[in-house]
C-alpha positions as CSV (number, residue, x, y, z in Angstrom):
1,M,-77.5,6.7,32.1
2,L,-75.7,4.6,35.0
3,A,-78.9,3.7,37.0
4,G,-82.5,3.6,36.4
5,K,-85.4,5.3,38.6
6,S,-84.9,2.6,41.3
7,G,-81.1,3.2,42.2
8,N,-80.8,-0.5,42.6
9,Y,-77.9,-1.3,39.9
10,I,-78.5,-4.9,39.6
11,A,-82.1,-4.6,39.1
12,D,-81.6,-1.5,36.6
13,H,-79.5,-3.8,34.5
14,W,-81.4,-6.6,34.8
15,Y,-84.7,-4.7,33.4
16,G,-82.9,-2.9,30.9
17,R,-83.3,0.6,32.7
18,Q,-79.7,1.4,31.7
19,S,-78.4,2.6,28.4
20,L,-77.5,-0.1,25.9
21,A,-73.8,1.4,25.8
22,W,-73.2,0.9,29.2
23,S,-75.1,-2.3,29.6
24,F,-73.0,-3.7,26.7
25,W,-69.5,-2.2,27.2
26,V,-69.4,-2.0,31.1
27,N,-71.8,-4.7,32.3
28,L,-71.0,-7.5,29.6
29,V,-67.7,-6.6,28.0
30,L,-65.7,-5.1,31.1
31,L,-67.2,-7.4,33.8
32,R,-66.9,-10.4,31.9
33,A,-63.2,-9.6,31.0
34,L,-62.7,-9.4,34.9
35,V,-64.2,-12.8,35.2
36,F,-61.9,-14.5,32.8
37,I,-58.8,-12.5,34.0
38,G,-59.7,-13.9,37.5
39,Q,-60.1,-17.3,36.4
40,D,-56.6,-17.2,34.6
41,W,-55.1,-15.8,37.9
42,F,-56.5,-18.4,40.0
43,S,-56.0,-21.3,37.8
44,P,-53.6,-23.7,39.0
45,V,-50.1,-24.1,37.1
46,K,-49.3,-27.2,35.5
47,G,-49.0,-30.0,37.8
48,S,-50.8,-28.4,40.6
49,D,-54.1,-30.2,42.1
50,Y,-57.1,-27.9,42.7
51,S,-59.3,-31.0,43.0
52,T,-59.5,-30.8,47.0
53,H,-61.3,-27.6,46.3
54,S,-63.6,-29.2,43.6
55,T,-66.6,-28.0,45.1
56,L,-65.9,-24.3,45.5
57,V,-64.9,-24.0,42.2
58,F,-67.9,-25.6,40.8
59,L,-70.0,-23.3,42.5
60,L,-68.0,-20.2,41.4
61,A,-68.1,-21.4,37.9
62,I,-72.0,-22.0,38.1
63,F,-72.2,-18.4,39.5
64,F,-69.9,-16.7,37.3
65,H,-70.5,-18.6,34.0
66,G,-74.2,-19.1,34.4
67,I,-76.2,-16.9,36.9
68,F,-74.0,-13.9,36.3
69,F,-73.5,-14.5,32.9
70,V,-77.6,-14.7,32.1
71,W,-77.8,-11.4,34.1
72,Q,-75.3,-9.9,31.9
73,L,-76.9,-11.0,28.5
74,V,-80.6,-10.5,29.9
75,G,-79.8,-6.9,30.7
76,V,-78.2,-6.4,27.5
77,F,-80.9,-7.5,25.4
78,R,-83.7,-5.5,27.4
79,A,-81.5,-2.4,27.2
80,G,-81.2,-3.2,23.4
81,A,-85.3,-3.4,23.3
82,V,-85.3,-0.1,25.0
83,H,-83.0,1.6,22.4
84,I,-84.7,0.6,19.5
85,G,-88.3,1.7,20.9
86,A,-86.3,5.1,21.8
87,R,-84.3,5.6,18.6
88,G,-85.6,2.9,16.1
89,S,-81.7,2.3,15.2
90,M,-80.5,-1.4,14.5
91,A,-77.0,-1.0,13.9
92,N,-76.1,-0.7,17.6
93,I,-78.4,-3.8,18.4
94,W,-76.5,-6.0,15.8
95,G,-73.2,-4.9,17.2
96,A,-74.2,-6.1,20.8
97,Q,-75.8,-9.4,19.5
98,L,-72.6,-10.2,17.7
99,G,-70.6,-9.4,20.8
100,A,-72.9,-11.3,23.1
101,I,-72.6,-14.4,20.8
102,V,-68.5,-13.9,21.2
103,A,-69.2,-13.8,25.0
104,F,-71.2,-17.0,25.0
105,W,-68.3,-19.0,23.1
106,L,-65.6,-17.6,25.3
107,T,-67.7,-18.3,28.5
108,A,-68.3,-21.8,27.3
109,T,-64.3,-22.1,26.8
110,Y,-63.8,-20.9,30.3
111,A,-66.3,-22.8,32.0
112,F,-65.0,-26.2,30.6
113,G,-61.6,-24.6,31.9
114,A,-63.1,-24.5,35.3
115,W,-64.5,-28.0,35.1
116,Q,-61.2,-29.2,34.2
117,M,-59.7,-27.5,37.7
118,T,-61.9,-29.7,39.7
119,L,-60.4,-32.9,38.1
120,P,-57.6,-34.7,40.0
121,A,-54.0,-33.5,38.3
122,P,-52.6,-36.2,36.4
123,D,-49.5,-37.9,38.3
124,D,-47.0,-37.3,36.0
125,K,-44.2,-39.4,37.8
126,A,-46.6,-42.3,38.4
127,F,-47.9,-42.4,34.7
128,Q,-43.8,-42.3,33.8
129,A,-43.1,-45.1,36.2
130,R,-46.0,-47.2,34.6
131,I,-44.6,-46.6,31.1
132,E,-41.0,-47.8,32.2
133,I,-42.5,-50.9,33.5
134,E,-44.3,-51.7,30.5
135,R,-41.3,-51.2,28.3
136,A,-38.9,-53.3,30.5
137,S,-41.2,-55.9,30.4
138,K,-40.6,-56.3,26.4
139,F,-36.8,-57.6,27.3
140,S,-34.8,-59.3,29.4
141,F,-30.9,-59.3,30.5
142,V,-29.9,-62.9,32.0
143,P,-26.6,-63.4,33.2
144,S,-24.7,-66.5,33.3
145,A,-23.7,-68.4,36.3
146,D,-20.1,-67.2,36.1
147,G,-21.1,-63.7,34.9
148,Q,-19.1,-63.8,31.8
149,N,-22.0,-64.0,29.4
150,L,-25.1,-61.6,29.2
151,E,-28.1,-62.9,27.5
152,F,-30.3,-60.3,26.0
153,T,-33.9,-61.3,24.3
154,G,-36.6,-58.8,23.4
155,S,-37.5,-55.8,21.9
156,I,-35.0,-52.8,21.9
157,E,-37.0,-50.3,24.0
158,L,-36.6,-46.6,24.9
159,G,-34.8,-46.7,28.4
160,I,-32.8,-50.0,27.6
161,S,-29.4,-48.6,27.5
162,K,-29.9,-47.4,31.3
163,H,-30.8,-51.0,32.2
164,F,-27.9,-52.2,30.3
165,A,-25.5,-49.8,31.9
166,R,-26.4,-51.3,35.5
167,Q,-25.9,-54.7,34.3
168,L,-22.1,-53.7,33.2
169,K,-21.8,-52.5,37.0
170,L,-23.4,-55.5,38.2
171,Y,-21.1,-58.0,36.3
172,P,-17.6,-56.5,36.0
173,N,-16.3,-59.7,34.4
174,L,-18.8,-59.7,31.3
175,R,-17.2,-60.7,28.2
176,T,-20.1,-61.8,25.8
177,I,-23.4,-60.2,24.9
178,V,-25.8,-62.8,23.3
179,L,-28.5,-61.3,21.4
180,S,-31.9,-62.6,20.4
181,S,-34.0,-59.8,19.0
182,T,-36.3,-58.8,16.2
183,G,-35.3,-55.3,16.6
184,G,-36.8,-51.9,17.9
185,N,-35.7,-48.4,18.5
186,I,-32.6,-47.6,16.6
187,Y,-31.4,-44.8,18.7
188,E,-31.1,-47.2,21.9
189,A,-29.5,-49.8,19.5
190,R,-26.8,-47.4,18.8
191,G,-26.0,-46.7,22.4
192,L,-26.1,-50.3,23.1
193,S,-23.8,-50.7,20.4
194,K,-21.4,-47.9,21.5
195,M,-21.4,-49.3,25.2
196,I,-20.5,-52.9,23.8
197,R,-17.5,-51.4,21.7
198,E,-16.3,-49.0,24.4
199,N,-16.2,-52.1,26.9
200,G,-14.6,-54.3,24.5
201,L,-17.3,-56.9,24.7
202,N,-18.0,-59.4,22.2
203,T,-21.2,-60.4,20.5
204,L,-23.0,-63.6,20.0
205,V,-26.2,-64.7,18.1
206,R,-27.5,-68.3,19.0
207,S,-30.8,-67.7,17.0
208,L,-32.1,-64.5,15.4
209,C,-30.8,-60.8,15.3
210,T,-32.9,-58.6,12.9
211,S,-33.1,-54.8,12.1
212,A,-32.0,-52.7,14.9
213,C,-30.4,-55.9,16.9
214,T,-27.9,-56.2,13.9
215,T,-26.5,-52.3,15.0
216,V,-26.1,-53.8,18.5
217,F,-24.3,-56.8,17.3
218,I,-21.8,-54.7,15.2
219,G,-20.7,-53.4,18.2
220,G,-19.0,-56.4,19.6
221,L,-15.0,-56.6,19.4
222,S,-15.6,-60.4,18.2
223,R,-18.9,-60.9,16.3
224,E,-19.8,-64.8,16.5
225,L,-22.6,-66.9,15.0
226,M,-23.9,-70.2,15.9
227,P,-25.0,-72.6,13.4
228,N,-28.2,-71.8,11.9
229,A,-28.2,-68.4,13.6
230,Q,-29.3,-65.4,11.1
231,L,-28.5,-62.1,11.0
232,G,-31.6,-60.2,9.2
233,F,-31.3,-56.6,7.4
234,H,-34.2,-54.2,5.6
235,Q,-34.7,-50.6,5.2
236,Y,-35.8,-48.6,8.1
237,R,-39.3,-47.4,8.9
238,I,-40.8,-45.2,11.0
239,D,-43.5,-47.0,13.3
240,A,-45.9,-44.1,13.8
241,T,-49.4,-43.1,12.5
242,Y,-48.5,-39.2,13.0
243,S,-45.8,-37.3,11.2
244,V,-42.6,-37.3,13.0
245,L,-40.4,-34.4,12.9
246,N,-36.7,-34.2,12.1
247,A,-37.2,-37.9,10.9
248,D,-35.1,-38.8,7.8
249,V,-35.0,-42.9,7.1
250,S,-32.3,-42.5,4.7
251,A,-30.2,-40.3,7.1
252,E,-30.5,-42.7,10.1
253,Q,-29.4,-45.5,7.4
254,E,-26.4,-43.6,6.7
255,R,-25.5,-43.2,10.2
256,D,-25.7,-47.0,10.7
257,R,-23.7,-47.5,7.4
258,M,-21.0,-45.7,9.2
259,L,-21.1,-47.7,12.2
260,Y,-20.5,-50.9,9.8
261,A,-17.8,-49.0,8.0
262,A,-15.9,-48.3,11.4
263,A,-16.0,-52.1,12.3
264,N,-14.3,-52.7,8.8
265,V,-17.3,-54.0,7.2
266,K,-16.6,-54.2,3.3
267,P,-18.1,-51.6,0.8
268,W,-20.1,-54.0,-1.1
269,F,-22.1,-55.3,2.1
270,L,-22.8,-51.3,2.9
271,M,-24.4,-50.9,-0.3
272,Q,-26.2,-54.2,0.2
273,M,-27.6,-54.1,3.7
274,F,-30.5,-51.5,3.3
275,A,-31.7,-52.8,-0.4
276,S,-34.6,-54.9,0.8
277,R,-37.9,-52.9,1.6
278,S,-38.8,-52.4,5.1
279,D,-41.8,-54.9,4.9
280,E,-39.1,-57.6,3.7
281,M,-35.7,-58.8,5.2
282,W,-32.4,-60.3,3.7
283,F,-30.8,-62.8,5.6
284,P,-27.5,-63.3,4.5
285,E,-25.4,-66.6,4.0
286,I,-22.6,-67.0,6.8
287,D,-20.1,-67.2,4.0
288,E,-21.2,-63.7,3.1
289,L,-21.2,-62.2,6.4
290,L,-17.6,-63.6,7.0
291,D,-16.3,-62.3,3.7
292,A,-18.0,-59.0,4.5
293,G,-16.4,-58.8,8.2
294,V,-19.7,-58.6,9.4
295,V,-18.9,-61.8,11.6
296,T,-15.8,-62.5,12.5
297,R,-16.1,-66.0,13.8
298,A,-18.9,-69.1,13.0
299,L,-19.0,-71.2,15.9
300,D,-19.8,-75.0,15.4
301,A,-21.0,-75.7,19.3
302,S,-22.9,-73.8,21.9
303,P,-20.6,-72.2,24.0
304,P,-21.4,-73.0,28.0
305,R,-24.0,-70.7,29.8
């Protein structure tokens, strides 16, 4: 039976005058599926901003996920009551009730999605710019007056290689990179080390260079240490509270051992450099560093800035 005696389709469903099968499969399942498909069809693509139409989206959500959905459910339940009175069978009622529960949770999910459509789309470019500014604030490059020395201070952050590449263009007469850092990102450290090596630059430490900073240091053609300056080595660690896919600390340490081996560092040092735990630090004596070939020259006075 498609319609009741009144001939009003909306009223007939609301008052349970249509059959349970029609009320459930057509008025609930089919029409609800069309609502979901319609929302998926008109949902904004990633990065689009529908917040300018938030009032319209909000009103449509109230109608289709609120008023219209209540009409659907009430009609099914009332048709179920009529079905019991006429046939006394509960099996179809239980099936309809289970379907109504599923429809409710799906509707709640789609209603939440509709609400998200009313929110302004995130500005990915602005967010990325803020991240870049925050990272850049953690390090600095300061050139000497004659443009031959470039002092790097701070943390080795993501994107630092791009900053360093710009410095190389700005100061074509650059000869020495002065390092003062407690480390940071090993991938970026390798990038800096490679650029230093390819440009035939020297490295110098006046005070402290530890962890990933030493990877930058080993890229120098001439590697120099000032009096009381220190190089610190330890095992690598992953600074993340979550599992990082394809992250192998031992493999990363082996890659950096190869960088030291390419710089003619002696085997005994290659075996010792990652012996200390990640929460410890090994500071070799200057004689050890010279003997191993890590440092090529120990200076006795500060060079001019």
